[in-house]
TORTORTI-424308 format. One record per residue (C-alpha): residue number from 1; x, y, z. Coordinates in steps of 0.02 Angstrom, whole numbers, plus 50000, padded with zeros to 5 digits. Layout:
BEGIN
LOMI   seq       u       v       w
LOMI   NUM       X       Y       Z
...
end
This chain:
BEGIN
LOMI   seq       u       v       w
LOMI     1   47430   46763   50191
LOMI     2   47414   46951   50166
LOMI     3   47559   46977   50287
LOMI     4   47668   46861   50181
LOMI     5   47627   46957   50020
LOMI     6   47663   47121   50108
LOMI     7   47835   47060   50164
LOMI     8   47872   46997   49988
LOMI     9   47827   47164   49908
LOMI    10   47935   47255   50037
LOMI    11   48088   47147   49997
LOMI    12   48062   47170   49809
LOMI    13   48050   47358   49833
LOMI    14   48212   47364   49931
LOMI    15   48298   47260   49797
LOMI    16   48238   47374   49657
LOMI    17   48287   47526   49760
LOMI    18   48461   47456   49785
LOMI    19   48479   47429   49598
LOMI    20   48417   47607   49566
LOMI    21   48543   47677   49692
LOMI    22   48682   47581   49603
LOMI    23   48628   47662   49440
LOMI    24   48641   47834   49523
LOMI    25   48821   47806   49575
LOMI    26   48950   47858   49443
LOMI    27   49058   47702   49443
LOMI    28   49227   47777   49392
LOMI    29   49371   47775   49518
LOMI    30   49460   47938   49560
LOMI    31   49637   47931   49487
LOMI    32   49727   47999   49640
LOMI    33   49895   47971   49557
LOMI    34   49855   48113   49434
LOMI    35   49813   48238   49571
LOMI    36   49941   48343   49666
LOMI    37   49927   48488   49788
LOMI    38   50046   48636   49803
LOMI    39   50043   48743   49960
LOMI    40   50021   48930   49925
LOMI    41   49986   49081   50038
LOMI    42   49812   49061   50109
LOMI    43   49777   48889   50036
LOMI    44   49835   48768   49904
LOMI    45   49828   48738   49716
LOMI    46   49762   48570   49658
LOMI    47   49838   48512   49494
LOMI    48   49743   48374   49404
LOMI    49   49714   48279   49243
LOMI    50   49537   48228   49193
LOMI    51   49528   48040   49154
LOMI    52   49521   47996   48970
LOMI    53   49340   47947   48984
LOMI    54   49205   48045   48889
LOMI    55   49082   48012   49029
LOMI    56   49186   48111   49154
LOMI    57   49137   48294   49162
LOMI    58   49235   48365   49311
LOMI    59   49312   48339   49482
LOMI    60   49208   48390   49633
LOMI    61   49312   48445   49782
LOMI    62   49246   48469   49959
LOMI    63   49341   48534   50112
LOMI    64   49314   48641   50266
LOMI    65   49403   48809   50273
LOMI    66   49477   48896   50425
LOMI    67   49310   48975   50475
LOMI    68   49223   48804   50478
LOMI    69   49131   48834   50314
LOMI    70   49111   48689   50193
LOMI    71   49181   48734   50023
LOMI    72   49135   48644   49862
LOMI    73   49229   48677   49700
LOMI    74   49232   48602   49526
LOMI    75   49384   48566   49418
LOMI    76   49327   48547   49238
LOMI    77   49409   48488   49077
LOMI    78   49440   48669   49028
LOMI    79   49570   48693   49165
LOMI    80   49705   48590   49249
LOMI    81   49719   48684   49414
LOMI    82   49597   48727   49553
LOMI    83   49625   48855   49692
LOMI    84   49580   48798   49868
LOMI    85   49573   48952   49980
LOMI    86   49501   49010   50144
LOMI    87   49650   48990   50262
LOMI    88   49762   49110   50358
LOMI    89   49873   49018   50482
LOMI    90   49981   48884   50396
LOMI    91   49899   48713   50406
LOMI    92   49957   48534   50385
LOMI    93   49853   48388   50321
LOMI    94   49689   48477   50279
LOMI    95   49569   48340   50229
LOMI    96   49484   48354   50060
LOMI    97   49360   48238   49974
LOMI    98   49385   48221   49786
LOMI    99   49258   48137   49673
LOMI   100   49214   48130   49488
LOMI   101   49047   48185   49413
LOMI   102   48966   48156   49245
LOMI   103   48866   48282   49143
LOMI   104   48708   48236   49242
LOMI   105   48795   48282   49405
LOMI   106   48802   48100   49460
LOMI   107   48950   48079   49578
LOMI   108   49077   47940   49600
LOMI   109   49136   47868   49765
LOMI   110   49245   48007   49842
LOMI   111   49426   47984   49889
LOMI   112   49496   48071   50043
LOMI   113   49661   48161   50016
LOMI   114   49755   48297   50111
LOMI   115   49844   48459   50070
LOMI   116   49947   48587   50165
LOMI   117   49939   48777   50160
LOMI   118   50058   48923   50184
LOMI   119   50021   49076   50290
LOMI   120   49909   49201   50203
LOMI   121   49970   49377   50163
LOMI   122   49878   49462   50310
LOMI   123   49944   49326   50427
LOMI   124   50125   49325   50369
LOMI   125   50139   49514   50354
LOMI   126   50142   49543   50542
LOMI   127   50298   49434   50555
LOMI   128   50393   49562   50450
LOMI   129   50347   49714   50557
LOMI   130   50444   49824   50674
LOMI   131   50363   49974   50758
LOMI   132   50485   50114   50800
LOMI   133   50458   50269   50907
LOMI   134   50472   50422   50797
LOMI   135   50440   50609   50784
LOMI   136   50257   50652   50810
LOMI   137   50206   50470   50804
LOMI   138   50274   50300   50757
LOMI   139   50352   50218   50607
LOMI   140   50297   50045   50549
LOMI   141   50442   49963   50458
LOMI   142   50404   49809   50353
LOMI   143   50499   49694   50238
LOMI   144   50363   49579   50170
LOMI   145   50404   49520   49994
LOMI   146   50254   49412   49949
LOMI   147   50095   49453   49854
LOMI   148   49995   49604   49912
LOMI   149   49817   49597   49977
LOMI   150   49727   49654   50134
LOMI   151   49733   49796   50260
LOMI   152   49816   49837   50424
LOMI   153   49707   49927   50552
LOMI   154   49801   50026   50684
LOMI   155   49735   50055   50862
LOMI   156   49807   50130   51019
LOMI   157   49765   50074   51195
LOMI   158   49684   50217   51291
LOMI   159   49529   50276   51383
LOMI   160   49370   50268   51281
LOMI   161   49290   50441   51298
LOMI   162   49115   50367   51290
LOMI   163   49133   50224   51414
LOMI   164   49276   50288   51522
LOMI   165   49354   50115   51509
LOMI   166   49521   50060   51439
LOMI   167   49493   50013   51257
LOMI   168   49578   49996   51087
LOMI   169   49548   50162   50998
LOMI   170   49553   50164   50808
LOMI   171   49688   50275   50730
LOMI   172   49705   50234   50546
LOMI   173   49734   50094   50420
LOMI   174   49850   50062   50274
LOMI   175   49861   49937   50133
LOMI   176   49986   49796   50152
LOMI   177   50141   49847   50052
LOMI   178   50272   49736   49971
LOMI   179   50459   49754   49993
LOMI   180   50550   49873   50110
LOMI   181   50421   50001   50167
LOMI   182   50398   50130   50303
LOMI   183   50224   50182   50355
LOMI   184   50211   50331   50471
LOMI   185   50074   50333   50604
LOMI   186   50042   50511   50662
LOMI   187   49983   50531   50841
LOMI   188   49978   50666   50973
LOMI   189   49932   50608   51148
LOMI   190   49987   50660   51321
LOMI   191   50045   50490   51384
LOMI   192   50233   50464   51395
LOMI   193   50218   50285   51335
LOMI   194   50097   50213   51209
LOMI   195   50036   50038   51165
LOMI   196   49988   50006   50984
LOMI   197   49885   49861   50918
LOMI   198   49898   49814   50734
LOMI   199   49761   49702   50665
LOMI   200   49761   49632   50489
LOMI   201   49609   49590   50384
LOMI   202   49592   49498   50220
LOMI   203   49516   49557   50055
LOMI   204   49343   49501   50116
LOMI   205   49353   49606   50274
LOMI   206   49383   49459   50393
LOMI   207   49498   49490   50541
LOMI   208   49654   49383   50527
LOMI   209   49785   49418   50659
LOMI   210   49847   49551   50780
LOMI   211   50010   49605   50862
LOMI   212   50033   49716   51016
LOMI   213   50178   49839   51035
LOMI   214   50207   49911   51208
LOMI   215   50323   50042   51282
LOMI   216   50324   50156   51129
LOMI   217   50378   50336   51155
LOMI   218   50332   50477   51038
LOMI   219   50447   50626   51018
LOMI   220   50375   50802   51006
LOMI   221   50417   50912   50857
LOMI   222   50370   51084   50794
LOMI   223   50373   51180   50630
LOMI   224   50533   51277   50603
LOMI   225   50487   51454   50545
LOMI   226   50488   51456   50356
LOMI   227   50550   51635   50356
LOMI   228   50709   51574   50442
LOMI   229   50747   51450   50302
LOMI   230   50854   51483   50149
LOMI   231   50806   51361   50010
LOMI   232   50929   51358   49865
LOMI   233   50983   51260   49712
LOMI   234   51174   51247   49713
LOMI   235   51169   51094   49600
LOMI   236   51078   51189   49461
LOMI   237   50933   51065   49450
LOMI   238   50788   51189   49458
LOMI   239   50698   51258   49307
LOMI   240   50700   51447   49327
LOMI   241   50564   51512   49210
LOMI   242   50489   51680   49259
LOMI   243   50341   51679   49138
LOMI   244   50252   51571   49010
LOMI   245   50332   51653   48858
LOMI   246   50270   51528   48728
LOMI   247   50155   51378   48714
LOMI   248   50292   51253   48760
LOMI   249   50332   51283   48943
LOMI   250   50236   51334   49098
LOMI   251   50289   51493   49184
LOMI   252   50327   51547   49362
LOMI   253   50441   51399   49395
LOMI   254   50584   51415   49519
LOMI   255   50665   51366   49683
LOMI   256   50589   51517   49770
LOMI   257   50414   51442   49764
LOMI   258   50462   51300   49881
LOMI   259   50449   51418   50030
LOMI   260   50316   51544   49978
LOMI   261   50183   51472   50096
LOMI   262   50065   51404   49961
LOMI   263   50027   51223   50007
LOMI   264   49888   51183   49882
LOMI   265   49914   51280   49719
LOMI   266   49798   51425   49755
LOMI   267   49927   51554   49696
LOMI   268   49913   51492   49518
LOMI   269   49723   51498   49523
LOMI   270   49717   51670   49602
LOMI   271   49842   51735   49474
LOMI   272   49719   51709   49332
LOMI   273   49844   51632   49209
LOMI   274   49829   51444   49199
LOMI   275   50002   51431   49121
LOMI   276   50089   51512   49270
LOMI   277   50108   51376   49401
LOMI   278   50213   51455   49541
LOMI   279   50301   51295   49588
LOMI   280   50466   51200   49586
LOMI   281   50515   51077   49451
LOMI   282   50682   51003   49397
LOMI   283   50758   51002   49226
LOMI   284   50751   50844   49119
LOMI   285   50803   50688   49216
LOMI   286   50789   50756   49392
LOMI   287   50825   50587   49470
LOMI   288   50959   50615   49600
LOMI   289   50928   50803   49606
LOMI   290   50921   50896   49771
LOMI   291   50873   51061   49849
LOMI   292   50976   51136   49989
LOMI   293   50903   51207   50150
LOMI   294   50997   51317   50273
LOMI   295   50927   51348   50447
LOMI   296   50966   51508   50542
LOMI   297   51037   51400   50682
LOMI   298   51074   51215   50704
LOMI   299   50926   51110   50762
LOMI   300   50883   50927   50789
LOMI   301   50794   50885   50626
LOMI   302   50633   50785   50644
LOMI   303   50543   50787   50476
LOMI   304   50552   50867   50305
LOMI   305   50376   50886   50234
LOMI   306   50347   50896   50046
LOMI   307   50179   50959   49981
LOMI   308   50098   50926   49813
LOMI   309   49980   51047   49727
LOMI   310   49802   51014   49674
LOMI   311   49770   51015   49488
LOMI   312   49614   51092   49413
LOMI   313   49527   51054   49249
LOMI   314   49608   51199   49159
LOMI   315   49780   51143   49217
LOMI   316   49745   50967   49154
LOMI   317   49687   51016   48980
LOMI   318   49808   51160   48951
LOMI   319   49964   51089   49031
LOMI   320   50136   51129   48964
LOMI   321   50305   51056   49003
LOMI   322   50361   51004   49129
LOMI   323   50180   50959   49174
LOMI   324   50106   50919   49005
LOMI   325   49969   50790   49029
LOMI   326   50025   50742   49204
LOMI   327   50074   50793   49379
LOMI   328   50058   50646   49498
LOMI   329   50199   50555   49409
LOMI   330   50312   50707   49435
LOMI   331   50302   50689   49624
LOMI   332   50449   50597   49706
LOMI   333   50424   50423   49775
LOMI   334   50601   50405   49844
LOMI   335   50678   50546   49946
LOMI   336   50830   50556   50059
LOMI   337   50877   50692   50182
LOMI   338   51061   50729   50211
LOMI   339   51140   50847   50338
LOMI   340   51302   50934   50384
LOMI   341   51367   51074   50494
LOMI   342   51519   51110   50386
LOMI   343   51494   51266   50277
LOMI   344   51631   51207   50159
LOMI   345   51537   51044   50127
LOMI   346   51376   51140   50104
LOMI   347   51461   51255   49977
LOMI   348   51515   51106   49868
LOMI   349   51380   51070   49737
LOMI   350   51433   50886   49728
LOMI   351   51354   50756   49841
LOMI   352   51500   50686   49941
LOMI   353   51520   50561   50081
LOMI   354   51537   50706   50203
LOMI   355   51348   50722   50209
LOMI   356   51260   50621   50347
LOMI   357   51101   50528   50296
LOMI   358   50956   50571   50413
LOMI   359   50805   50495   50324
LOMI   360   50756   50381   50180
LOMI   361   50576   50389   50117
LOMI   362   50514   50263   49987
LOMI   363   50348   50212   49913
LOMI   364   50319   50095   49766
LOMI   365   50327   50195   49603
LOMI   366   50171   50110   49536
LOMI   367   50068   50165   49687
LOMI   368   50052   49987   49752
LOMI   369   50000   50006   49933
LOMI   370   50004   50176   50015
LOMI   371   50056   50323   49907
LOMI   372   50057   50505   49954
LOMI   373   49990   50587   49793
LOMI   374   49813   50527   49829
LOMI   375   49695   50673   49798
LOMI   376   49548   50724   49689
LOMI   377   49546   50831   49534
LOMI   378   49448   50993   49542
LOMI   379   49315   51048   49420
LOMI   380   49332   51232   49458
LOMI   381   49471   51361   49465
LOMI   382   49397   51461   49607
LOMI   383   49524   51523   49735
LOMI   384   49389   51505   49868
LOMI   385   49380   51318   49832
LOMI   386   49567   51302   49856
LOMI   387   49558   51392   50023
LOMI   388   49452   51249   50091
LOMI   389   49565   51108   50032
LOMI   390   49664   50999   50152
LOMI   391   49845   50998   50093
LOMI   392   49921   50830   50049
LOMI   393   50103   50792   50082
LOMI   394   50241   50665   50113
LOMI   395   50334   50666   50279
LOMI   396   50517   50617   50260
LOMI   397   50543   50573   50443
LOMI   398   50717   50564   50517
LOMI   399   50784   50440   50643
LOMI   400   50777   50502   50822
LOMI   401   50949   50574   50861
LOMI   402   51010   50718   50969
LOMI   403   51135   50793   50846
LOMI   404   51090   50967   50784
LOMI   405   51116   51016   50602
LOMI   406   51116   51180   50508
LOMI   407   51123   51125   50324
LOMI   408   51009   50999   50238
LOMI   409   50999   50924   50066
LOMI   410   50832   50850   50012
LOMI   411   50872   50729   49872
LOMI   412   50740   50658   49753
LOMI   413   50802   50491   49687
LOMI   414   50651   50441   49583
LOMI   415   50468   50481   49546
LOMI   416   50302   50389   49529
LOMI   417   50274   50307   49360
LOMI   418   50096   50244   49357
LOMI   419   49964   50258   49491
LOMI   420   49794   50172   49509
LOMI   421   49671   50252   49388
LOMI   422   49806   50361   49311
LOMI   423   49932   50332   49172
LOMI   424   50078   50453   49175
LOMI   425   50191   50505   49033
LOMI   426   50341   50572   49127
LOMI   427   50469   50493   49011
LOMI   428   50582   50646   49032
LOMI   429   50591   50611   49220
LOMI   430   50546   50784   49282
LOMI   431   50527   50792   49471
LOMI   432   50419   50920   49556
LOMI   433   50339   50961   49722
LOMI   434   50253   51119   49778
LOMI   435   50310   51170   49953
LOMI   436   50442   51118   50080
LOMI   437   50436   51130   50270
LOMI   438   50559   51077   50405
LOMI   439   50504   51012   50576
LOMI   440   50627   51008   50720
LOMI   441   50633   50943   50898
LOMI   442   50516   51042   51009
LOMI   443   50611   51147   51136
end
């Protein structure tokens, strides 16, 4: 008898439990017809409409990302889209479970749907790359036009000095740029041929993809003696101001300071007058301006290096035109190098088709990605501090050719406008840089 009562109570308990489970299930069907998925780089966007039912609070979405992690997201009434990320390689038919929940977090029966993804930025970027042997290193040419996020880490294959084994040795990294971009990788090793490995990582630091480039040859270059250069201004673009005569303009501006050997700005600090800058700057609207360089003899041109000066606190607060309240946005972001051996062409102040283009340097004017004016402000005007600074510069690197040239024109086509953490006010389009060097093929 007791056994019969026990079995009866067990069956009643299961029945009540089943009814209780039914009460815990949110009995509203998922309206799949009001849900769509759009593939985007690195994932998809879910577009949805919440059912016209006051009991429905949100959609709950579950899927597994590329790393095998289960992702749960909510799409509430306050939005109509939901980002589904976590992918790198393009994917087809990623399964996703979509359900509805009420305000008590009670969930409806899920519906399985699928979405597709596009390649993420760090994945797709490598498809746009070409690595070219260059002077003193290698040039990474890219043409990626999508959104910008992530890094590229650069390694060379060589002997690890600690293990004595062949390994990938870290060289540098750079931010993924957008549009046509050239990134120069400086390297000086003894091997005739080099293998580079480029590895991308996403914004969270996860490795994404790598490409290997073999058979690269670097070409040796050396500094051409500055004392053998004649730097001039036949186009009349340079501001020639010998001294700060009034409160309006800085002094010691002129073409001569592009080859005086000062690579950081120490001359101004040592001179004791914060208004005398000892540098080169163009007149108003220097876009398209150039400086001319004459070598003592024709050489194979490798690189033209442009230096920027370091600003100090006094310079910042007491600036005058052309540097009033800014310097970084005076530096050129787009530079071309032209060459000729014809003295008659060199004597003509107009830029004509007789000049041969050797190099084209470009970085985004808003500082998106790599930008060469990266440096810190100083809080002191001590010349000793300047002596310990590492100069910063832009290398305008030429294509590898064997033709020698005697005359160069270094043309600044545009300047930086705004940079991260810095708002410029260069509405008059002054262009300035502090020192110029020429590197040639090593004999």
